[in-house]
PyMOL CGO cylinders between C-alpha atoms (Angstrom):
from pymol import cmd
from pymol.cgo import CYLINDER

trace = [
    CYLINDER, 206.18, 109.35, 185.26, 207.23, 112.62, 183.67, 0.3, 1, 1, 1, 1, 1, 1,
    CYLINDER, 207.23, 112.62, 183.67, 208.86, 112.47, 180.30, 0.3, 1, 1, 1, 1, 1, 1,
    CYLINDER, 208.86, 112.47, 180.30, 212.56, 113.30, 180.16, 0.3, 1, 1, 1, 1, 1, 1,
    CYLINDER, 212.56, 113.30, 180.16, 213.50, 116.80, 179.06, 0.3, 1, 1, 1, 1, 1, 1,
    CYLINDER, 213.50, 116.80, 179.06, 214.17, 117.34, 175.39, 0.3, 1, 1, 1, 1, 1, 1,
    CYLINDER, 214.17, 117.34, 175.39, 217.15, 119.53, 176.31, 0.3, 1, 1, 1, 1, 1, 1,
    CYLINDER, 217.15, 119.53, 176.31, 220.13, 118.41, 178.41, 0.3, 1, 1, 1, 1, 1, 1,
    CYLINDER, 220.13, 118.41, 178.41, 220.68, 120.11, 181.77, 0.3, 1, 1, 1, 1, 1, 1,
    CYLINDER, 220.68, 120.11, 181.77, 224.01, 121.54, 180.59, 0.3, 1, 1, 1, 1, 1, 1,
    CYLINDER, 224.01, 121.54, 180.59, 222.32, 123.30, 177.65, 0.3, 1, 1, 1, 1, 1, 1,
    CYLINDER, 222.32, 123.30, 177.65, 219.66, 124.79, 179.93, 0.3, 1, 1, 1, 1, 1, 1,
    CYLINDER, 219.66, 124.79, 179.93, 222.26, 126.06, 182.38, 0.3, 1, 1, 1, 1, 1, 1,
    CYLINDER, 222.26, 126.06, 182.38, 224.40, 127.50, 179.58, 0.3, 1, 1, 1, 1, 1, 1,
    CYLINDER, 224.40, 127.50, 179.58, 221.44, 129.24, 177.96, 0.3, 1, 1, 1, 1, 1, 1,
    CYLINDER, 221.44, 129.24, 177.96, 220.35, 130.81, 181.26, 0.3, 1, 1, 1, 1, 1, 1,
    CYLINDER, 220.35, 130.81, 181.26, 223.92, 131.94, 181.94, 0.3, 1, 1, 1, 1, 1, 1,
    CYLINDER, 223.92, 131.94, 181.94, 224.20, 133.44, 178.43, 0.3, 1, 1, 1, 1, 1, 1,
    CYLINDER, 224.20, 133.44, 178.43, 220.96, 135.41, 178.93, 0.3, 1, 1, 1, 1, 1, 1,
    CYLINDER, 220.96, 135.41, 178.93, 222.14, 136.74, 182.30, 0.3, 1, 1, 1, 1, 1, 1,
    CYLINDER, 222.14, 136.74, 182.30, 225.50, 137.79, 180.87, 0.3, 1, 1, 1, 1, 1, 1,
    CYLINDER, 225.50, 137.79, 180.87, 223.94, 139.42, 177.78, 0.3, 1, 1, 1, 1, 1, 1,
    CYLINDER, 223.94, 139.42, 177.78, 221.49, 141.41, 179.92, 0.3, 1, 1, 1, 1, 1, 1,
    CYLINDER, 221.49, 141.41, 179.92, 224.25, 142.41, 182.33, 0.3, 1, 1, 1, 1, 1, 1,
    CYLINDER, 224.25, 142.41, 182.33, 226.48, 143.64, 179.50, 0.3, 1, 1, 1, 1, 1, 1,
    CYLINDER, 226.48, 143.64, 179.50, 223.58, 145.42, 177.82, 0.3, 1, 1, 1, 1, 1, 1,
    CYLINDER, 223.58, 145.42, 177.82, 224.07, 143.60, 174.51, 0.3, 1, 1, 1, 1, 1, 1,
    CYLINDER, 224.07, 143.60, 174.51, 220.34, 143.72, 173.77, 0.3, 1, 1, 1, 1, 1, 1,
    CYLINDER, 220.34, 143.72, 173.77, 217.69, 146.42, 174.28, 0.3, 1, 1, 1, 1, 1, 1,
    CYLINDER, 217.69, 146.42, 174.28, 215.59, 144.14, 176.51, 0.3, 1, 1, 1, 1, 1, 1,
    CYLINDER, 215.59, 144.14, 176.51, 215.74, 140.82, 178.28, 0.3, 1, 1, 1, 1, 1, 1,
    CYLINDER, 215.74, 140.82, 178.28, 213.19, 139.33, 175.90, 0.3, 1, 1, 1, 1, 1, 1,
    CYLINDER, 213.19, 139.33, 175.90, 215.27, 140.25, 172.86, 0.3, 1, 1, 1, 1, 1, 1,
    CYLINDER, 215.27, 140.25, 172.86, 218.26, 138.56, 174.51, 0.3, 1, 1, 1, 1, 1, 1,
    CYLINDER, 218.26, 138.56, 174.51, 216.15, 135.48, 175.25, 0.3, 1, 1, 1, 1, 1, 1,
    CYLINDER, 216.15, 135.48, 175.25, 214.80, 135.31, 171.71, 0.3, 1, 1, 1, 1, 1, 1,
    CYLINDER, 214.80, 135.31, 171.71, 218.26, 135.75, 170.17, 0.3, 1, 1, 1, 1, 1, 1,
    CYLINDER, 218.26, 135.75, 170.17, 219.97, 133.19, 172.38, 0.3, 1, 1, 1, 1, 1, 1,
    CYLINDER, 219.97, 133.19, 172.38, 217.14, 130.66, 171.96, 0.3, 1, 1, 1, 1, 1, 1,
    CYLINDER, 217.14, 130.66, 171.96, 217.52, 130.89, 168.19, 0.3, 1, 1, 1, 1, 1, 1,
    CYLINDER, 217.52, 130.89, 168.19, 221.32, 130.69, 168.43, 0.3, 1, 1, 1, 1, 1, 1,
    CYLINDER, 221.32, 130.69, 168.43, 221.25, 127.53, 170.57, 0.3, 1, 1, 1, 1, 1, 1,
    CYLINDER, 221.25, 127.53, 170.57, 218.45, 125.84, 168.62, 0.3, 1, 1, 1, 1, 1, 1,
    CYLINDER, 218.45, 125.84, 168.62, 215.90, 125.97, 171.42, 0.3, 1, 1, 1, 1, 1, 1,
    CYLINDER, 215.90, 125.97, 171.42, 212.47, 125.51, 169.84, 0.3, 1, 1, 1, 1, 1, 1,
    CYLINDER, 212.47, 125.51, 169.84, 210.74, 128.43, 171.53, 0.3, 1, 1, 1, 1, 1, 1,
    CYLINDER, 210.74, 128.43, 171.53, 211.88, 131.61, 173.26, 0.3, 1, 1, 1, 1, 1, 1,
    CYLINDER, 211.88, 131.61, 173.26, 209.15, 130.92, 175.82, 0.3, 1, 1, 1, 1, 1, 1,
    CYLINDER, 209.15, 130.92, 175.82, 210.97, 127.76, 176.87, 0.3, 1, 1, 1, 1, 1, 1,
    CYLINDER, 210.97, 127.76, 176.87, 214.14, 129.71, 177.58, 0.3, 1, 1, 1, 1, 1, 1,
    CYLINDER, 214.14, 129.71, 177.58, 212.15, 132.45, 179.35, 0.3, 1, 1, 1, 1, 1, 1,
    CYLINDER, 212.15, 132.45, 179.35, 210.71, 129.83, 181.73, 0.3, 1, 1, 1, 1, 1, 1,
    CYLINDER, 210.71, 129.83, 181.73, 214.21, 128.49, 182.43, 0.3, 1, 1, 1, 1, 1, 1,
    CYLINDER, 214.21, 128.49, 182.43, 215.43, 132.01, 183.20, 0.3, 1, 1, 1, 1, 1, 1,
    CYLINDER, 215.43, 132.01, 183.20, 212.49, 132.69, 185.55, 0.3, 1, 1, 1, 1, 1, 1,
    CYLINDER, 212.49, 132.69, 185.55, 213.01, 129.37, 187.35, 0.3, 1, 1, 1, 1, 1, 1,
    CYLINDER, 213.01, 129.37, 187.35, 216.74, 130.12, 187.74, 0.3, 1, 1, 1, 1, 1, 1,
    CYLINDER, 216.74, 130.12, 187.74, 215.80, 133.49, 189.27, 0.3, 1, 1, 1, 1, 1, 1,
    CYLINDER, 215.80, 133.49, 189.27, 213.47, 131.73, 191.72, 0.3, 1, 1, 1, 1, 1, 1,
    CYLINDER, 213.47, 131.73, 191.72, 216.14, 129.14, 192.57, 0.3, 1, 1, 1, 1, 1, 1,
    CYLINDER, 216.14, 129.14, 192.57, 218.64, 131.95, 193.12, 0.3, 1, 1, 1, 1, 1, 1,
    CYLINDER, 218.64, 131.95, 193.12, 216.31, 133.81, 195.47, 0.3, 1, 1, 1, 1, 1, 1,
    CYLINDER, 216.31, 133.81, 195.47, 215.93, 136.84, 193.18, 0.3, 1, 1, 1, 1, 1, 1,
    CYLINDER, 215.93, 136.84, 193.18, 212.24, 136.15, 192.55, 0.3, 1, 1, 1, 1, 1, 1,
    CYLINDER, 212.24, 136.15, 192.55, 209.51, 134.71, 194.79, 0.3, 1, 1, 1, 1, 1, 1,
    CYLINDER, 209.51, 134.71, 194.79, 208.10, 131.28, 194.00, 0.3, 1, 1, 1, 1, 1, 1,
    CYLINDER, 208.10, 131.28, 194.00, 208.68, 127.57, 194.49, 0.3, 1, 1, 1, 1, 1, 1,
    CYLINDER, 208.68, 127.57, 194.49, 212.24, 126.41, 193.89, 0.3, 1, 1, 1, 1, 1, 1,
    CYLINDER, 212.24, 126.41, 193.89, 213.05, 123.44, 191.71, 0.3, 1, 1, 1, 1, 1, 1,
    CYLINDER, 213.05, 123.44, 191.71, 213.80, 121.41, 194.84, 0.3, 1, 1, 1, 1, 1, 1,
    CYLINDER, 213.80, 121.41, 194.84, 210.44, 122.32, 196.41, 0.3, 1, 1, 1, 1, 1, 1,
    CYLINDER, 210.44, 122.32, 196.41, 208.62, 121.41, 193.21, 0.3, 1, 1, 1, 1, 1, 1,
    CYLINDER, 208.62, 121.41, 193.21, 210.37, 118.03, 193.21, 0.3, 1, 1, 1, 1, 1, 1,
    CYLINDER, 210.37, 118.03, 193.21, 209.44, 117.42, 196.85, 0.3, 1, 1, 1, 1, 1, 1,
    CYLINDER, 209.44, 117.42, 196.85, 205.80, 118.34, 196.18, 0.3, 1, 1, 1, 1, 1, 1,
    CYLINDER, 205.80, 118.34, 196.18, 205.73, 115.97, 193.20, 0.3, 1, 1, 1, 1, 1, 1,
    CYLINDER, 205.73, 115.97, 193.20, 207.16, 113.14, 195.33, 0.3, 1, 1, 1, 1, 1, 1,
    CYLINDER, 207.16, 113.14, 195.33, 204.68, 113.79, 198.14, 0.3, 1, 1, 1, 1, 1, 1,
    CYLINDER, 204.68, 113.79, 198.14, 201.74, 113.79, 195.71, 0.3, 1, 1, 1, 1, 1, 1,
    CYLINDER, 201.74, 113.79, 195.71, 202.96, 110.48, 194.30, 0.3, 1, 1, 1, 1, 1, 1,
    CYLINDER, 202.96, 110.48, 194.30, 203.22, 109.05, 197.82, 0.3, 1, 1, 1, 1, 1, 1,
    CYLINDER, 203.22, 109.05, 197.82, 199.73, 110.29, 198.78, 0.3, 1, 1, 1, 1, 1, 1,
    CYLINDER, 199.73, 110.29, 198.78, 198.26, 108.66, 195.66, 0.3, 1, 1, 1, 1, 1, 1,
    CYLINDER, 198.26, 108.66, 195.66, 200.00, 105.37, 196.48, 0.3, 1, 1, 1, 1, 1, 1,
    CYLINDER, 200.00, 105.37, 196.48, 198.76, 105.47, 200.08, 0.3, 1, 1, 1, 1, 1, 1,
    CYLINDER, 198.76, 105.47, 200.08, 195.20, 106.18, 198.95, 0.3, 1, 1, 1, 1, 1, 1,
    CYLINDER, 195.20, 106.18, 198.95, 195.33, 103.16, 196.62, 0.3, 1, 1, 1, 1, 1, 1,
    CYLINDER, 195.33, 103.16, 196.62, 196.63, 100.99, 199.45, 0.3, 1, 1, 1, 1, 1, 1,
    CYLINDER, 196.63, 100.99, 199.45, 193.88, 102.29, 201.74, 0.3, 1, 1, 1, 1, 1, 1,
    CYLINDER, 193.88, 102.29, 201.74, 191.19, 101.36, 199.19, 0.3, 1, 1, 1, 1, 1, 1,
    CYLINDER, 191.19, 101.36, 199.19, 192.67, 97.88, 198.80, 0.3, 1, 1, 1, 1, 1, 1,
    CYLINDER, 192.67, 97.88, 198.80, 192.74, 97.38, 202.57, 0.3, 1, 1, 1, 1, 1, 1,
    CYLINDER, 192.74, 97.38, 202.57, 189.19, 98.68, 202.92, 0.3, 1, 1, 1, 1, 1, 1,
    CYLINDER, 189.19, 98.68, 202.92, 187.95, 96.23, 200.28, 0.3, 1, 1, 1, 1, 1, 1,
    CYLINDER, 187.95, 96.23, 200.28, 189.88, 93.36, 201.86, 0.3, 1, 1, 1, 1, 1, 1,
    CYLINDER, 189.88, 93.36, 201.86, 188.53, 94.10, 205.34, 0.3, 1, 1, 1, 1, 1, 1,
    CYLINDER, 188.53, 94.10, 205.34, 184.96, 94.22, 203.97, 0.3, 1, 1, 1, 1, 1, 1,
    CYLINDER, 184.96, 94.22, 203.97, 185.52, 90.87, 202.25, 0.3, 1, 1, 1, 1, 1, 1,
    CYLINDER, 185.52, 90.87, 202.25, 186.88, 89.18, 205.37, 0.3, 1, 1, 1, 1, 1, 1,
    CYLINDER, 186.88, 89.18, 205.37, 184.23, 90.73, 207.62, 0.3, 1, 1, 1, 1, 1, 1,
    CYLINDER, 184.23, 90.73, 207.62, 181.57, 89.24, 205.34, 0.3, 1, 1, 1, 1, 1, 1,
    CYLINDER, 181.57, 89.24, 205.34, 183.28, 85.84, 205.62, 0.3, 1, 1, 1, 1, 1, 1,
    CYLINDER, 183.28, 85.84, 205.62, 183.07, 86.01, 209.42, 0.3, 1, 1, 1, 1, 1, 1,
    CYLINDER, 183.07, 86.01, 209.42, 179.38, 86.86, 209.36, 0.3, 1, 1, 1, 1, 1, 1,
    CYLINDER, 179.38, 86.86, 209.36, 178.41, 83.78, 207.28, 0.3, 1, 1, 1, 1, 1, 1,
    CYLINDER, 178.41, 83.78, 207.28, 177.15, 80.77, 209.20, 0.3, 1, 1, 1, 1, 1, 1,
    CYLINDER, 177.15, 80.77, 209.20, 179.40, 77.75, 209.19, 0.3, 1, 1, 1, 1, 1, 1,
    CYLINDER, 179.40, 77.75, 209.19, 178.34, 74.74, 207.07, 0.3, 1, 1, 1, 1, 1, 1,
    CYLINDER, 178.34, 74.74, 207.07, 179.88, 72.17, 209.38, 0.3, 1, 1, 1, 1, 1, 1,
]
cmd.load_cgo(trace, "trace")
């Protein structure tokens, strides 16, 4: 299971919105300067963390190509399901081999 995020969803959304507004207004010479400034202001450990949030928000909004947050979640769920089904298949294969061997043994009675 994935560990919970260190930052609440509301903080992530607010930070992304602040970056978008700052870039739109032209408050900073570049997007990265805006990201670095806002990350420091909000106490986000790394500007790279905020940059990833901004990029993912752009993907989710359709402004950038890539997998949306929803698609990533679906892929994660499907991978989990595939792993569970593979484990079940191995258990069933072992059980069928065990019972097949039981049928092949001569009866003692």
